[in-house]
C-alpha positions in Angstrom: 172.5 43.8 -68.1 173.0 45.4 -71.8 173.6 43.5 -74.8 175.0 45.2 -77.9 175.3 44.2 -81.4 177.8 44.8 -83.7 178.6 44.1 -87.7 181.4 41.3 -87.7 183.1 40.8 -91.4 184.2 36.8 -91.1 186.6 35.8 -93.6 187.6 32.2 -95.0 191.2 32.0 -96.2 192.1 28.5 -98.1 194.3 27.3 -100.3 197.1 29.0 -99.3 200.6 27.0 -99.9 201.8 25.6 -96.1 198.9 27.1 -93.7 196.1 25.9 -92.3 192.6 26.9 -93.6 191.9 30.4 -92.0 189.4 32.2 -90.3 189.5 35.9 -89.9 186.9 37.8 -87.8 187.0 42.0 -88.8 185.6 44.3 -86.2 185.0 48.5 -86.8 183.9 48.7 -82.8 184.3 52.5 -83.1 185.7 55.6 -85.1 189.2 54.7 -85.2 188.7 51.2 -83.1 189.0 47.9 -84.2 189.7 44.4 -83.7 191.0 41.5 -85.6 191.0 37.9 -84.7 192.4 34.8 -86.7 192.1 31.4 -86.1 193.5 28.4 -87.5 192.2 24.7 -86.3 194.5 24.8 -83.5 195.5 28.1 -82.3 193.9 31.7 -82.6 195.1 35.7 -82.2 193.5 38.8 -81.1 194.6 42.4 -81.8 192.9 45.3 -80.5 194.0 48.9 -81.8 192.1 51.9 -80.4 193.9 54.3 -82.7 193.7 52.9 -86.2 192.2 56.2 -88.4 188.9 56.8 -89.8 189.2 54.7 -92.9 188.9 51.1 -90.8 190.9 48.2 -89.0 191.3 46.5 -92.5 193.1 49.7 -94.0 194.9 50.0 -90.8 196.0 46.4 -91.0 197.1 47.0 -94.6 199.3 49.9 -93.6 201.3 48.4 -90.8 204.3 46.2 -91.5 204.6 42.2 -90.9 206.5 42.4 -87.7 204.3 45.2 -86.3 201.5 43.0 -86.8 203.2 39.8 -85.6 204.0 41.4 -82.6 200.4 42.7 -81.8 198.7 39.1 -82.0 201.6 37.5 -79.9 203.2 40.1 -77.6 206.8 40.3 -77.1 207.4 37.1 -79.7 210.9 37.1 -81.4 212.1 36.2 -84.7 214.8 34.4 -83.6 215.3 31.7 -80.6 218.2 30.3 -78.7 219.3 27.2 -81.0 219.7 24.9 -78.6 220.8 22.2 -81.5 223.8 23.3 -82.0 225.6 24.3 -78.7 228.7 21.9 -79.5 229.3 23.8 -82.9 229.2 27.3 -81.2 231.4 26.1 -78.9 233.9 24.7 -81.2 233.5 27.4 -83.6 234.7 29.4 -80.3 237.3 27.2 -80.2 238.5 27.6 -83.4 238.5 31.3 -83.4 240.2 31.5 -79.6 243.2 29.1 -81.7 243.6 31.4 -84.7 243.4 35.0 -82.3 246.2 33.3 -80.3 244.0 32.8 -77.2 244.3 29.1 -76.7 247.9 27.1 -77.4 247.5 23.7 -79.6 247.0 21.8 -75.9 244.0 24.0 -74.6 242.2 23.9 -78.3 242.6 20.1 -78.0 241.9 19.3 -74.4 238.4 22.1 -75.1 237.4 20.4 -78.0 237.5 16.9 -76.3 235.6 17.9 -73.4 233.0 19.5 -75.7 232.7 16.2 -77.4 232.7 14.3 -74.8 230.4 16.7 -72.2 228.0 19.1 -74.7 224.7 17.9 -74.5 222.4 20.1 -77.1 219.5 20.7 -74.5 219.1 23.9 -72.7 219.4 21.9 -69.5 223.4 21.3 -70.0 224.1 25.3 -69.7 222.7 25.4 -65.9 225.0 22.0 -65.3 228.5 23.1 -63.4 230.0 21.5 -66.3 227.9 23.4 -68.6 228.7 26.6 -67.2 232.3 25.6 -66.8 233.3 24.8 -70.5 231.1 28.0 -71.6 233.5 30.1 -69.1 236.2 28.8 -70.4 235.5 28.9 -74.4 233.4 32.0 -74.6 234.1 34.1 -71.4 232.3 35.0 -68.1 229.5 36.4 -70.2 229.0 33.4 -72.5 225.0 33.9 -72.1 225.0 36.8 -74.4 226.3 35.1 -77.1 223.9 32.1 -77.2 223.5 30.7 -81.0 220.1 31.6 -82.5 217.8 30.3 -85.4 214.6 31.3 -86.8 211.6 31.1 -84.8 209.0 28.9 -86.2 206.1 30.2 -84.2 207.1 33.8 -85.5 207.5 32.3 -89.0 204.0 30.3 -88.9 202.2 33.7 -87.8 203.9 36.2 -89.8 202.9 33.8 -92.9 199.2 33.9 -91.8 199.6 37.7 -90.9 200.6 37.8 -95.2 197.9 36.0 -95.8 195.5 37.7 -94.5 197.4 41.0 -96.1 196.5 39.4 -99.5 193.1 38.4 -98.8 192.2 42.1 -97.6 194.3 43.7 -100.4 192.0 41.6 -102.7 189.1 42.6 -100.9 189.6 46.4 -101.3 190.2 45.8 -105.2 186.8 44.3 -105.2 185.4 47.3 -103.8 187.0 49.8 -105.4 186.3 48.0 -109.1 
């Protein structure tokens, strides 16, 4: 068995508005390699960089933009997600648009509006029912799933705030070291 020991810098970041206490572990593994692990009371994220330059992982982190860093800590996370809570509003807006553009006459628009009022459930499962699929096809078109309403992703926003707090802490550390 081979055991190696490395130096890890641990930061505790507290008193950040709308964030739990953060624990950040920074490890410069070797030349141009580093790892950062972030923890809150309920979640943790970790990212490794094999080519972060000679100044270390902290300087590399500071040189990157937030969307890149958020994606490194949570691969594939999107800044927006489907807004299932507003399916009825999405369909009604499409009815109004179709009516204004002359695609629906008054009777068609009223029929679709009443169907939305009667049948639309603001849940993902509604879209997988025959009635939901039929309603979306009639109002939006056959590729309706490409135009679903979206909203900001709360998980992405939270992780972006975590990354921003760590960026501020790293900047503060760099200022103290330079002084």
